[in-house]
Backbone atoms as SQL, in Angstrom:
CREATE TABLE atoms (id INTEGER PRIMARY KEY, chain TEXT, resi INTEGER, resn TEXT, atom TEXT, x REAL, y REAL, z REAL);
INSERT INTO atoms VALUES
  (1, 'A', 1, 'UNK', 'N', 6.392, -1.094, -30.181),
  (2, 'A', 1, 'UNK', 'CA', 5.949, 0.057, -28.970),
  (3, 'A', 1, 'UNK', 'C', 7.027, 1.314, -28.872),
  (4, 'A', 2, 'UNK', 'N', 8.173, 1.318, -29.016),
  (5, 'A', 2, 'UNK', 'CA', 9.727, 1.874, -29.025),
  (6, 'A', 2, 'UNK', 'C', 9.174, 3.328, -29.733),
  (7, 'A', 3, 'UNK', 'N', 8.498, 3.359, -30.809),
  (8, 'A', 3, 'UNK', 'CA', 7.910, 4.646, -31.819),
  (9, 'A', 3, 'UNK', 'C', 7.116, 5.342, -30.669),
  (10, 'A', 4, 'UNK', 'N', 6.298, 4.877, -30.012),
  (11, 'A', 4, 'UNK', 'CA', 5.520, 5.824, -28.852),
  (12, 'A', 4, 'UNK', 'C', 5.826, 6.570, -27.933),
  (13, 'A', 5, 'UNK', 'N', 7.302, 5.911, -27.322),
  (14, 'A', 5, 'UNK', 'CA', 8.122, 6.724, -26.746),
  (15, 'A', 5, 'UNK', 'C', 8.809, 7.457, -27.542),
  (16, 'A', 6, 'UNK', 'N', 9.380, 7.468, -28.678),
  (17, 'A', 6, 'UNK', 'CA', 10.217, 8.351, -29.443),
  (18, 'A', 6, 'UNK', 'C', 9.102, 9.566, -29.887),
  (19, 'A', 7, 'UNK', 'N', 8.020, 9.750, -30.148),
  (20, 'A', 7, 'UNK', 'CA', 6.918, 10.569, -30.475),
  (21, 'A', 7, 'UNK', 'C', 6.729, 11.173, -29.178),
  (22, 'A', 8, 'UNK', 'N', 6.487, 10.590, -28.108),
  (23, 'A', 8, 'UNK', 'CA', 6.375, 11.420, -26.687),
  (24, 'A', 8, 'UNK', 'C', 7.757, 12.115, -25.931),
  (25, 'A', 9, 'UNK', 'N', 8.791, 11.428, -26.483),
  (26, 'A', 9, 'UNK', 'CA', 10.133, 11.935, -25.922),
  (27, 'A', 9, 'UNK', 'C', 10.277, 13.438, -26.887),
  (28, 'A', 10, 'UNK', 'N', 9.685, 13.363, -28.297),
  (29, 'A', 10, 'UNK', 'CA', 9.730, 14.459, -29.052),
  (30, 'A', 10, 'UNK', 'C', 8.505, 15.646, -28.499),
  (31, 'A', 11, 'UNK', 'N', 7.624, 14.681, -28.066),
  (32, 'A', 11, 'UNK', 'CA', 6.494, 15.799, -27.604),
  (33, 'A', 11, 'UNK', 'C', 6.950, 16.841, -26.211),
  (34, 'A', 12, 'UNK', 'N', 7.852, 15.945, -25.489),
  (35, 'A', 12, 'UNK', 'CA', 8.073, 16.794, -24.352),
  (36, 'A', 12, 'UNK', 'C', 9.069, 17.380, -24.659),
  (37, 'A', 13, 'UNK', 'N', 10.166, 16.911, -25.401),
  (38, 'A', 13, 'UNK', 'CA', 11.265, 18.178, -25.808),
  (39, 'A', 13, 'UNK', 'C', 10.077, 19.493, -26.324),
  (40, 'A', 14, 'UNK', 'N', 9.610, 19.289, -27.395),
  (41, 'A', 14, 'UNK', 'CA', 9.228, 20.256, -28.177),
  (42, 'A', 14, 'UNK', 'C', 8.159, 21.592, -27.049),
  (43, 'A', 15, 'UNK', 'N', 7.642, 20.628, -26.040),
  (44, 'A', 15, 'UNK', 'CA', 6.870, 21.268, -24.819),
  (45, 'A', 15, 'UNK', 'C', 7.602, 22.120, -23.971),
  (46, 'A', 16, 'UNK', 'N', 9.260, 21.464, -23.911),
  (47, 'A', 16, 'UNK', 'CA', 9.930, 22.415, -22.834),
  (48, 'A', 16, 'UNK', 'C', 10.188, 23.675, -23.620),
  (49, 'A', 17, 'UNK', 'N', 10.743, 23.196, -25.322),
  (50, 'A', 17, 'UNK', 'CA', 11.054, 24.711, -26.086),
  (51, 'A', 17, 'UNK', 'C', 9.967, 25.350, -25.830),
  (52, 'A', 18, 'UNK', 'N', 8.923, 25.244, -26.201),
  (53, 'A', 18, 'UNK', 'CA', 7.575, 26.255, -25.941),
  (54, 'A', 18, 'UNK', 'C', 7.792, 27.031, -24.597),
  (55, 'A', 19, 'UNK', 'N', 7.485, 26.488, -23.485),
  (56, 'A', 19, 'UNK', 'CA', 7.495, 26.965, -22.294),
  (57, 'A', 19, 'UNK', 'C', 8.857, 27.729, -21.754),
  (58, 'A', 20, 'UNK', 'N', 9.982, 27.164, -22.419),
  (59, 'A', 20, 'UNK', 'CA', 10.976, 28.161, -22.066),
  (60, 'A', 20, 'UNK', 'C', 10.952, 29.556, -23.265),
  (61, 'A', 21, 'UNK', 'N', 10.045, 29.489, -24.440),
  (62, 'A', 21, 'UNK', 'CA', 10.209, 30.198, -25.051),
  (63, 'A', 21, 'UNK', 'C', 8.823, 31.460, -24.329),
  (64, 'A', 22, 'UNK', 'N', 8.110, 30.815, -23.980),
  (65, 'A', 22, 'UNK', 'CA', 7.102, 31.572, -23.478),
  (66, 'A', 22, 'UNK', 'C', 7.428, 32.561, -21.776),
  (67, 'A', 23, 'UNK', 'N', 8.420, 32.022, -21.390),
  (68, 'A', 23, 'UNK', 'CA', 9.068, 32.939, -20.134),
  (69, 'A', 23, 'UNK', 'C', 10.143, 33.725, -21.196),
  (70, 'A', 24, 'UNK', 'N', 10.791, 33.430, -22.159),
  (71, 'A', 24, 'UNK', 'CA', 11.483, 34.267, -22.861),
  (72, 'A', 24, 'UNK', 'C', 10.519, 35.448, -23.911),
  (73, 'A', 25, 'UNK', 'N', 9.732, 35.261, -24.015),
  (74, 'A', 25, 'UNK', 'CA', 8.370, 36.455, -24.615),
  (75, 'A', 25, 'UNK', 'C', 7.916, 37.397, -23.626),
  (76, 'A', 26, 'UNK', 'N', 8.571, 37.474, -22.536),
  (77, 'A', 26, 'UNK', 'CA', 8.123, 38.800, -21.795),
  (78, 'A', 26, 'UNK', 'C', 6.517, 39.022, -22.063),
  (79, 'A', 27, 'UNK', 'N', 5.650, 37.775, -21.729),
  (80, 'A', 27, 'UNK', 'CA', 4.244, 38.011, -22.061),
  (81, 'A', 27, 'UNK', 'C', 3.469, 38.294, -22.964),
  (82, 'A', 28, 'UNK', 'N', 4.391, 37.695, -24.310),
  (83, 'A', 28, 'UNK', 'CA', 4.148, 37.744, -25.677),
  (84, 'A', 28, 'UNK', 'C', 4.167, 39.317, -26.176),
  (85, 'A', 29, 'UNK', 'N', 5.447, 39.781, -25.329),
  (86, 'A', 29, 'UNK', 'CA', 5.581, 40.966, -26.280),
  (87, 'A', 29, 'UNK', 'C', 6.904, 41.144, -27.012),
  (88, 'A', 30, 'UNK', 'N', 7.462, 40.202, -26.985),
  (89, 'A', 30, 'UNK', 'CA', 8.868, 39.745, -27.755),
  (90, 'A', 30, 'UNK', 'C', 8.546, 38.971, -28.868),
  (91, 'A', 31, 'UNK', 'N', 8.411, 39.025, -30.283),
  (92, 'A', 31, 'UNK', 'CA', 7.841, 38.538, -31.373),
  (93, 'A', 31, 'UNK', 'C', 8.479, 37.147, -31.809),
  (94, 'A', 32, 'UNK', 'N', 9.444, 37.190, -31.859),
  (95, 'A', 32, 'UNK', 'CA', 10.303, 35.689, -31.988),
  (96, 'A', 32, 'UNK', 'C', 10.201, 34.570, -30.858),
  (97, 'A', 33, 'UNK', 'N', 10.188, 35.115, -29.653),
  (98, 'A', 33, 'UNK', 'CA', 9.889, 34.143, -29.069),
  (99, 'A', 33, 'UNK', 'C', 8.458, 33.395, -28.793),
  (100, 'A', 34, 'UNK', 'N', 7.381, 34.912, -29.090),
  (101, 'A', 34, 'UNK', 'CA', 6.043, 34.100, -29.091),
  (102, 'A', 34, 'UNK', 'C', 5.775, 33.263, -30.843),
  (103, 'A', 35, 'UNK', 'N', 6.282, 33.793, -31.558),
  (104, 'A', 35, 'UNK', 'CA', 6.634, 32.586, -32.407),
  (105, 'A', 35, 'UNK', 'C', 6.694, 30.985, -32.124),
  (106, 'A', 36, 'UNK', 'N', 7.787, 31.212, -31.580),
  (107, 'A', 36, 'UNK', 'CA', 8.518, 29.518, -31.038),
  (108, 'A', 36, 'UNK', 'C', 7.771, 28.927, -29.951),
  (109, 'A', 37, 'UNK', 'N', 6.620, 29.764, -29.501),
  (110, 'A', 37, 'UNK', 'CA', 6.051, 29.467, -28.159),
  (111, 'A', 37, 'UNK', 'C', 4.585, 28.954, -29.125),
  (112, 'A', 38, 'UNK', 'N', 3.815, 29.591, -30.275),
  (113, 'A', 38, 'UNK', 'CA', 2.740, 28.603, -30.844),
  (114, 'A', 38, 'UNK', 'C', 3.270, 27.782, -31.697),
  (115, 'A', 39, 'UNK', 'N', 4.505, 27.768, -32.457),
  (116, 'A', 39, 'UNK', 'CA', 4.849, 26.505, -32.843),
  (117, 'A', 39, 'UNK', 'C', 5.417, 25.210, -32.418),
  (118, 'A', 40, 'UNK', 'N', 6.017, 25.587, -31.340),
  (119, 'A', 40, 'UNK', 'CA', 6.598, 24.383, -30.832),
  (120, 'A', 40, 'UNK', 'C', 5.186, 23.668, -29.590),
  (121, 'A', 41, 'UNK', 'N', 4.614, 24.844, -29.105),
  (122, 'A', 41, 'UNK', 'CA', 3.314, 24.180, -28.741),
  (123, 'A', 41, 'UNK', 'C', 2.670, 23.215, -29.657),
  (124, 'A', 42, 'UNK', 'N', 2.291, 23.966, -30.735),
  (125, 'A', 42, 'UNK', 'CA', 1.751, 22.981, -31.929),
  (126, 'A', 42, 'UNK', 'C', 2.228, 21.847, -32.050),
  (127, 'A', 43, 'UNK', 'N', 3.280, 21.749, -32.519),
  (128, 'A', 43, 'UNK', 'CA', 4.043, 20.494, -32.783),
  (129, 'A', 43, 'UNK', 'C', 4.060, 19.795, -31.744),
  (130, 'A', 44, 'UNK', 'N', 4.102, 19.802, -30.389),
  (131, 'A', 44, 'UNK', 'CA', 4.269, 19.145, -29.193),
  (132, 'A', 44, 'UNK', 'C', 2.800, 18.760, -29.192),
  (133, 'A', 45, 'UNK', 'N', 1.992, 18.980, -29.361),
  (134, 'A', 45, 'UNK', 'CA', 0.340, 18.583, -29.188),
  (135, 'A', 45, 'UNK', 'C', 0.520, 17.304, -30.430),
  (136, 'A', 46, 'UNK', 'N', 0.924, 18.314, -31.718),
  (137, 'A', 46, 'UNK', 'CA', 0.574, 16.873, -32.761),
  (138, 'A', 46, 'UNK', 'C', 1.654, 15.518, -32.467),
  (139, 'A', 47, 'UNK', 'N', 3.014, 15.768, -31.677),
  (140, 'A', 47, 'UNK', 'CA', 3.403, 14.504, -31.463),
  (141, 'A', 47, 'UNK', 'C', 2.743, 13.889, -30.036),
  (142, 'A', 48, 'UNK', 'N', 2.332, 14.347, -29.396),
  (143, 'A', 48, 'UNK', 'CA', 1.654, 13.749, -28.231),
  (144, 'A', 48, 'UNK', 'C', 0.614, 12.864, -28.667),
  (145, 'A', 49, 'UNK', 'N', -0.386, 13.873, -29.905),
  (146, 'A', 49, 'UNK', 'CA', -1.543, 12.929, -30.561),
  (147, 'A', 49, 'UNK', 'C', -0.905, 11.776, -31.096),
  (148, 'A', 50, 'UNK', 'N', 0.506, 11.811, -31.676),
  (149, 'A', 50, 'UNK', 'CA', 0.617, 10.710, -32.312),
  (150, 'A', 50, 'UNK', 'C', 0.967, 9.426, -31.426),
  (151, 'A', 51, 'UNK', 'N', 1.190, 9.681, -30.193),
  (152, 'A', 51, 'UNK', 'CA', 1.796, 8.758, -29.763),
  (153, 'A', 51, 'UNK', 'C', 0.832, 8.074, -28.596),
  (154, 'A', 52, 'UNK', 'N', -0.421, 8.709, -28.603),
  (155, 'A', 52, 'UNK', 'CA', -1.860, 8.055, -28.087),
  (156, 'A', 52, 'UNK', 'C', -2.495, 7.354, -29.087),
  (157, 'A', 53, 'UNK', 'N', -1.829, 6.722, -30.458),
  (158, 'A', 53, 'UNK', 'CA', -1.772, 5.514, -31.074),
  (159, 'A', 53, 'UNK', 'C', -1.754, 4.455, -30.170),
  (160, 'A', 54, 'UNK', 'N', -0.657, 4.296, -29.059),
  (161, 'A', 54, 'UNK', 'CA', -0.012, 3.207, -28.612),
  (162, 'A', 54, 'UNK', 'C', -0.006, 3.625, -27.077),
  (163, 'A', 55, 'UNK', 'N', -0.435, 4.633, -26.673),
  (164, 'A', 55, 'UNK', 'CA', -0.388, 4.653, -25.079),
  (165, 'A', 55, 'UNK', 'C', -1.349, 5.248, -24.837),
  (166, 'A', 56, 'UNK', 'N', -2.191, 4.897, -23.571),
  (167, 'A', 56, 'UNK', 'CA', -3.642, 5.168, -23.051),
  (168, 'A', 56, 'UNK', 'C', -3.440, 6.621, -22.834),
  (169, 'A', 57, 'UNK', 'N', -4.277, 7.813, -22.500),
  (170, 'A', 57, 'UNK', 'CA', -3.832, 9.142, -22.867),
  (171, 'A', 57, 'UNK', 'C', -3.447, 9.606, -21.444),
  (172, 'A', 58, 'UNK', 'N', -3.987, 8.935, -20.138),
  (173, 'A', 58, 'UNK', 'CA', -3.683, 9.226, -18.959),
  (174, 'A', 58, 'UNK', 'C', -2.465, 8.913, -18.558),
  (175, 'A', 59, 'UNK', 'N', -1.856, 7.428, -19.014),
  (176, 'A', 59, 'UNK', 'CA', -0.632, 7.625, -19.020),
  (177, 'A', 59, 'UNK', 'C', 0.056, 8.588, -19.566),
  (178, 'A', 60, 'UNK', 'N', -0.097, 8.433, -21.198),
  (179, 'A', 60, 'UNK', 'CA', 0.892, 9.755, -21.894),
  (180, 'A', 60, 'UNK', 'C', 0.981, 10.645, -21.148),
  (181, 'A', 61, 'UNK', 'N', -0.153, 11.181, -20.893),
  (182, 'A', 61, 'UNK', 'CA', -0.258, 12.743, -20.368),
  (183, 'A', 61, 'UNK', 'C', 0.640, 12.784, -18.962),
  (184, 'A', 62, 'UNK', 'N', 0.414, 11.626, -18.090),
  (185, 'A', 62, 'UNK', 'CA', 1.420, 11.577, -16.669),
  (186, 'A', 62, 'UNK', 'C', 2.473, 11.775, -17.141),
  (187, 'A', 63, 'UNK', 'N', 3.151, 10.821, -18.246),
  (188, 'A', 63, 'UNK', 'CA', 4.857, 11.122, -18.389),
  (189, 'A', 63, 'UNK', 'C', 5.034, 12.298, -19.261),
  (190, 'A', 64, 'UNK', 'N', 4.148, 12.702, -19.949),
  (191, 'A', 64, 'UNK', 'CA', 4.363, 14.170, -20.757),
  (192, 'A', 64, 'UNK', 'C', 4.737, 15.096, -19.584),
  (193, 'A', 65, 'UNK', 'N', 3.418, 15.173, -19.038),
  (194, 'A', 65, 'UNK', 'CA', 3.369, 16.461, -17.816),
  (195, 'A', 65, 'UNK', 'C', 4.604, 16.179, -17.112),
  (196, 'A', 66, 'UNK', 'N', 4.434, 14.692, -16.617),
  (197, 'A', 66, 'UNK', 'CA', 5.754, 14.901, -15.666),
  (198, 'A', 66, 'UNK', 'C', 7.217, 15.397, -16.048),
  (199, 'A', 67, 'UNK', 'N', 7.547, 14.666, -17.110),
  (200, 'A', 67, 'UNK', 'CA', 8.933, 15.047, -17.494),
  (201, 'A', 67, 'UNK', 'C', 8.950, 16.259, -17.835),
  (202, 'A', 68, 'UNK', 'N', 7.967, 17.081, -18.708),
  (203, 'A', 68, 'UNK', 'CA', 8.268, 18.090, -18.712),
  (204, 'A', 68, 'UNK', 'C', 8.228, 19.337, -17.177),
  (205, 'A', 69, 'UNK', 'N', 7.658, 18.980, -16.259),
  (206, 'A', 69, 'UNK', 'CA', 8.160, 19.545, -15.256),
  (207, 'A', 69, 'UNK', 'C', 9.394, 19.569, -14.991),
  (208, 'A', 70, 'UNK', 'N', 10.041, 18.557, -14.729),
  (209, 'A', 70, 'UNK', 'CA', 11.156, 18.488, -14.464),
  (210, 'A', 70, 'UNK', 'C', 12.132, 18.796, -15.532),
  (211, 'A', 71, 'UNK', 'N', 12.017, 18.992, -16.712),
  (212, 'A', 71, 'UNK', 'CA', 12.860, 19.527, -17.478),
  (213, 'A', 71, 'UNK', 'C', 12.937, 21.195, -17.658),
  (214, 'A', 72, 'UNK', 'N', 11.507, 21.614, -17.662),
  (215, 'A', 72, 'UNK', 'CA', 11.496, 22.771, -17.620),
  (216, 'A', 72, 'UNK', 'C', 11.924, 23.739, -16.283),
  (217, 'A', 73, 'UNK', 'N', 11.908, 22.546, -15.096),
  (218, 'A', 73, 'UNK', 'CA', 12.488, 23.025, -13.988),
  (219, 'A', 73, 'UNK', 'C', 14.174, 23.356, -14.061),
  (220, 'A', 74, 'UNK', 'N', 14.948, 22.563, -14.758),
  (221, 'A', 74, 'UNK', 'CA', 16.224, 22.834, -14.869),
  (222, 'A', 74, 'UNK', 'C', 16.818, 23.486, -15.836),
  (223, 'A', 75, 'UNK', 'N', 15.729, 24.144, -16.783),
  (224, 'A', 75, 'UNK', 'CA', 15.987, 25.327, -17.764),
  (225, 'A', 75, 'UNK', 'C', 16.027, 26.372, -17.000),
  (226, 'A', 76, 'UNK', 'N', 14.725, 26.349, -16.047),
  (227, 'A', 76, 'UNK', 'CA', 14.353, 27.473, -15.130),
  (228, 'A', 76, 'UNK', 'C', 16.115, 27.942, -14.323),
  (229, 'A', 77, 'UNK', 'N', 16.388, 26.845, -13.710),
  (230, 'A', 77, 'UNK', 'CA', 17.828, 27.150, -13.309),
  (231, 'A', 77, 'UNK', 'C', 18.794, 27.458, -13.807),
  (232, 'A', 78, 'UNK', 'N', 18.750, 26.426, -14.835),
  (233, 'A', 78, 'UNK', 'CA', 20.139, 26.919, -15.786),
  (234, 'A', 78, 'UNK', 'C', 20.000, 28.032, -16.321),
  (235, 'A', 79, 'UNK', 'N', 19.172, 28.298, -16.906),
  (236, 'A', 79, 'UNK', 'CA', 18.816, 29.648, -18.091),
  (237, 'A', 79, 'UNK', 'C', 18.500, 30.760, -17.548),
  (238, 'A', 80, 'UNK', 'N', 17.388, 30.742, -16.851),
  (239, 'A', 80, 'UNK', 'CA', 16.353, 31.972, -16.435),
  (240, 'A', 80, 'UNK', 'C', 17.064, 32.096, -15.270),
  (241, 'A', 81, 'UNK', 'N', 18.195, 31.581, -14.076),
  (242, 'A', 81, 'UNK', 'CA', 18.878, 31.576, -12.865),
  (243, 'A', 81, 'UNK', 'C', 17.329, 32.009, -11.537),
  (244, 'A', 82, 'UNK', 'N', 16.315, 30.873, -11.613),
  (245, 'A', 82, 'UNK', 'CA', 15.641, 30.453, -11.160),
  (246, 'A', 82, 'UNK', 'C', 15.796, 29.541, -9.701),
  (247, 'A', 83, 'UNK', 'N', 15.075, 29.593, -8.758),
  (248, 'A', 83, 'UNK', 'CA', 15.905, 28.792, -7.591),
  (249, 'A', 83, 'UNK', 'C', 15.030, 27.811, -7.367),
  (250, 'A', 84, 'UNK', 'N', 15.221, 26.592, -7.062),
  (251, 'A', 84, 'UNK', 'CA', 14.530, 25.630, -6.800),
  (252, 'A', 84, 'UNK', 'C', 14.887, 25.363, -4.749),
  (253, 'A', 85, 'UNK', 'N', 13.906, 25.298, -3.898),
  (254, 'A', 85, 'UNK', 'CA', 14.394, 24.720, -2.676),
  (255, 'A', 85, 'UNK', 'C', 14.002, 23.427, -2.492),
  (256, 'A', 86, 'UNK', 'N', 14.510, 22.820, -1.413),
  (257, 'A', 86, 'UNK', 'CA', 14.525, 21.003, -0.911),
  (258, 'A', 86, 'UNK', 'C', 13.007, 20.628, -1.728),
  (259, 'A', 87, 'UNK', 'N', 11.498, 21.618, -1.052),
  (260, 'A', 87, 'UNK', 'CA', 10.926, 20.938, -1.328),
  (261, 'A', 87, 'UNK', 'C', 10.258, 20.581, -2.659),
  (262, 'A', 88, 'UNK', 'N', 10.742, 21.621, -3.539),
  (263, 'A', 88, 'UNK', 'CA', 10.776, 21.419, -5.096),
  (264, 'A', 88, 'UNK', 'C', 11.777, 20.864, -5.641),
  (265, 'A', 89, 'UNK', 'N', 12.436, 20.472, -5.268),
  (266, 'A', 89, 'UNK', 'CA', 13.597, 19.219, -5.588),
  (267, 'A', 89, 'UNK', 'C', 13.284, 17.682, -5.258),
  (268, 'A', 90, 'UNK', 'N', 12.717, 17.712, -3.793),
  (269, 'A', 90, 'UNK', 'CA', 12.115, 16.470, -3.237),
  (270, 'A', 90, 'UNK', 'C', 10.738, 16.047, -4.061),
  (271, 'A', 91, 'UNK', 'N', 9.781, 17.196, -4.647),
  (272, 'A', 91, 'UNK', 'CA', 8.675, 16.687, -5.418),
  (273, 'A', 91, 'UNK', 'C', 8.952, 16.448, -7.117),
  (274, 'A', 92, 'UNK', 'N', 10.080, 16.644, -7.533),
  (275, 'A', 92, 'UNK', 'CA', 10.350, 16.477, -8.848),
  (276, 'A', 92, 'UNK', 'C', 10.969, 14.732, -8.400),
  (277, 'A', 93, 'UNK', 'N', 12.032, 14.753, -7.579),
  (278, 'A', 93, 'UNK', 'CA', 12.133, 13.248, -7.612),
  (279, 'A', 93, 'UNK', 'C', 11.020, 12.282, -7.208),
  (280, 'A', 94, 'UNK', 'N', 10.325, 12.629, -6.446),
  (281, 'A', 94, 'UNK', 'CA', 8.548, 12.011, -6.782),
  (282, 'A', 94, 'UNK', 'C', 8.363, 11.513, -7.940),
  (283, 'A', 95, 'UNK', 'N', 8.366, 12.598, -8.826),
  (284, 'A', 95, 'UNK', 'CA', 7.645, 12.731, -9.896),
  (285, 'A', 95, 'UNK', 'C', 8.218, 11.590, -10.969),
  (286, 'A', 96, 'UNK', 'N', 9.847, 11.658, -10.559),
  (287, 'A', 96, 'UNK', 'CA', 10.572, 10.870, -11.388),
  (288, 'A', 96, 'UNK', 'C', 10.143, 9.728, -11.034),
  (289, 'A', 97, 'UNK', 'N', 9.917, 9.145, -9.911),
  (290, 'A', 97, 'UNK', 'CA', 9.674, 7.709, -9.246),
  (291, 'A', 97, 'UNK', 'C', 8.325, 7.512, -9.250),
  (292, 'A', 98, 'UNK', 'N', 7.328, 8.116, -9.644),
  (293, 'A', 98, 'UNK', 'CA', 6.155, 8.065, -10.381),
  (294, 'A', 98, 'UNK', 'C', 6.213, 7.282, -11.989),
  (295, 'A', 99, 'UNK', 'N', 6.948, 8.203, -12.387),
  (296, 'A', 99, 'UNK', 'CA', 7.164, 7.493, -13.964),
  (297, 'A', 99, 'UNK', 'C', 8.076, 6.451, -13.960),
  (298, 'A', 100, 'UNK', 'N', 8.767, 6.002, -12.796),
  (299, 'A', 100, 'UNK', 'CA', 9.254, 4.881, -13.285),
  (300, 'A', 100, 'UNK', 'C', 8.545, 3.404, -12.454),
  (301, 'A', 101, 'UNK', 'N', 7.543, 4.035, -11.892),
  (302, 'A', 101, 'UNK', 'CA', 6.613, 2.923, -11.694),
  (303, 'A', 101, 'UNK', 'C', 5.682, 2.687, -12.669),
  (304, 'A', 102, 'UNK', 'N', 5.087, 3.873, -13.462),
  (305, 'A', 102, 'UNK', 'CA', 4.275, 3.729, -14.009),
  (306, 'A', 102, 'UNK', 'C', 5.118, 2.574, -15.551),
  (307, 'A', 103, 'UNK', 'N', 6.211, 3.198, -15.746),
  (308, 'A', 103, 'UNK', 'CA', 6.859, 2.287, -16.885),
  (309, 'A', 103, 'UNK', 'C', 6.966, 0.669, -16.524),
  (310, 'A', 104, 'UNK', 'N', 7.432, 0.762, -15.488),
  (311, 'A', 104, 'UNK', 'CA', 8.020, -0.564, -14.608),
  (312, 'A', 104, 'UNK', 'C', 6.949, -1.379, -14.604),
  (313, 'A', 105, 'UNK', 'N', 6.068, -0.971, -14.031),
  (314, 'A', 105, 'UNK', 'CA', 4.932, -1.777, -13.315),
  (315, 'A', 105, 'UNK', 'C', 3.504, -1.571, -13.696),
  (316, 'A', 106, 'UNK', 'N', 2.964, -0.693, -14.507),
  (317, 'A', 106, 'UNK', 'CA', 1.830, -0.566, -14.821),
  (318, 'A', 106, 'UNK', 'C', 1.606, -1.472, -16.135),
  (319, 'A', 107, 'UNK', 'N', 0.583, -2.235, -15.953),
  (320, 'A', 107, 'UNK', 'CA', 0.273, -2.998, -17.171),
  (321, 'A', 107, 'UNK', 'C', -0.573, -1.893, -17.816),
  (322, 'A', 108, 'UNK', 'N', -1.055, -0.601, -17.781),
  (323, 'A', 108, 'UNK', 'CA', -2.078, 0.360, -18.457),
  (324, 'A', 108, 'UNK', 'C', -1.275, 0.919, -19.263),
  (325, 'A', 109, 'UNK', 'N', 0.221, 0.668, -19.362),
  (326, 'A', 109, 'UNK', 'CA', 1.113, 1.705, -19.919),
  (327, 'A', 109, 'UNK', 'C', 0.974, 1.652, -21.336),
  (328, 'A', 110, 'UNK', 'N', 0.740, 0.396, -21.936),
  (329, 'A', 110, 'UNK', 'CA', 0.470, 0.029, -23.287),
  (330, 'A', 110, 'UNK', 'C', -0.885, -0.299, -23.618),
  (331, 'A', 111, 'UNK', 'N', -1.310, -0.019, -25.020),
  (332, 'A', 111, 'UNK', 'CA', -2.580, -0.607, -25.705),
  (333, 'A', 111, 'UNK', 'C', -2.444, -2.649, -25.222);
């Protein structure tokens, strides 16, 4: 089962790279960030598909999208100078708590 989470973590990291490059691409007007978007998203979906051999699609997608939201928000603050208000931070904490609940208590988290 650990291989499934390895695939999922790789997918999340690649999706985060793709989304960061999407911001840097300036609406696809810059070539190299645009190329990174396509490659990173393609690879992210490849690794997400691999993890679906072991984790149900609903659980995998919840974990993938939740972690992606948190990671890209942190990058937005650190790299792009974006601001998060209290509600945004509280919502992300709730997402992380939800991921923990799924991981710790859900019998649906694996086949």
